[in-house]
C-alpha positions as CSV (number, residue, x, y, z in Angstrom):
1,M,79.8,49.1,-24.3
2,I,78.8,46.2,-21.9
3,V,75.5,46.7,-20.3
4,I,75.6,45.1,-16.8
5,N,72.1,46.0,-15.7
6,E,69.8,49.0,-15.9
7,D,72.2,51.0,-13.6
8,W,75.7,50.0,-14.7
9,V,77.8,49.8,-17.9
10,V,81.4,49.1,-18.6
11,D,82.7,51.0,-21.6
12,S,86.1,50.6,-23.2
13,D,88.6,52.4,-25.4
14,E,91.9,51.3,-26.7
15,Y,93.6,51.9,-23.3
16,C,91.2,50.8,-20.6
17,Y,87.8,49.7,-19.3
18,I,85.6,52.5,-17.9
19,L,83.0,51.8,-15.1
20,K,80.0,54.0,-15.6
21,E,76.7,54.5,-13.6
22,D,73.7,55.3,-15.7
23,L,72.1,58.5,-14.4
24,H,68.8,57.8,-16.2
25,K,69.0,61.2,-17.7
26,Q,69.7,62.7,-21.1
27,D,71.7,65.6,-22.3
28,K,70.2,68.3,-24.6
29,K,71.1,66.2,-27.6
30,G,69.2,63.2,-26.2
31,N,72.3,61.2,-25.3
32,K,72.3,59.1,-22.1
33,R,74.3,60.6,-19.2
34,Y,76.7,58.5,-17.2
35,K,78.8,59.1,-14.1
36,V,82.3,57.6,-14.5
37,H,83.5,55.6,-11.4
38,G,86.9,54.7,-12.6
39,Y,89.3,53.5,-15.3
40,F,90.7,49.9,-15.1
41,P,93.3,47.9,-17.0
42,G,91.1,44.8,-17.2
43,L,87.4,43.8,-17.3
44,G,87.8,41.8,-14.1
45,A,89.1,44.9,-12.2
46,A,86.2,47.0,-13.5
47,L,83.6,44.4,-12.3
48,S,85.3,44.1,-8.9
49,A,85.2,47.9,-8.6
50,L,81.5,47.7,-9.6
51,V,80.6,45.5,-6.6
52,K,82.5,47.7,-4.2
53,Q,81.0,50.9,-5.6
54,D,77.5,49.4,-5.5
55,T,78.0,48.3,-1.9
56,R,79.2,51.8,-0.9
57,L,76.1,53.4,-2.6
58,M,73.8,50.9,-0.8
59,M,75.4,51.7,2.6
60,S,75.1,55.4,2.0
61,R,71.4,55.2,1.4
62,G,70.4,54.1,4.8
63,S,71.3,53.5,8.4
64,Y,72.2,50.0,9.6
65,S,73.2,48.3,12.8
66,L,76.3,46.2,12.5
67,V,74.3,43.0,12.1
68,Q,72.0,44.6,9.5
69,A,75.1,45.9,7.6
70,V,76.8,42.5,7.5
71,A,73.5,40.9,6.3
72,A,73.1,43.6,3.6
73,L,76.7,43.1,2.5
74,K,76.3,39.4,2.1
75,K,73.0,39.8,0.2
76,N,74.6,42.4,-2.1
77,E,77.6,40.1,-2.8
78,Q,75.2,37.2,-3.5
79,K,73.2,39.4,-5.9
80,W,76.4,40.2,-8.0
81,E,77.6,36.6,-7.9
82,E,74.3,35.5,-9.4
83,I,74.5,38.1,-12.1
84,F,78.0,37.2,-13.0
85,E,77.2,33.5,-13.0
86,C,74.6,34.1,-15.6
87,L,77.3,35.6,-17.8
88,T,79.4,32.4,-17.9
């Protein structure tokens, strides 16, 4: 499992990469709970989907004018670029 940050992980099996959101909850056995956001053939595709999903979640949590939305989108993309730069 690849921990991206406190909210997102990318898991893998022998067939694909799995984008998961950490729900910050535990099941009855004490295991972390995740929401699966998709299955991807490559790590790059999973990370690209992560940025898109995070952007959708951000937009769904508020009300924005068009100008504010564009500024928020740019800020979110910049945040993920900085995170991914640290990985290389």
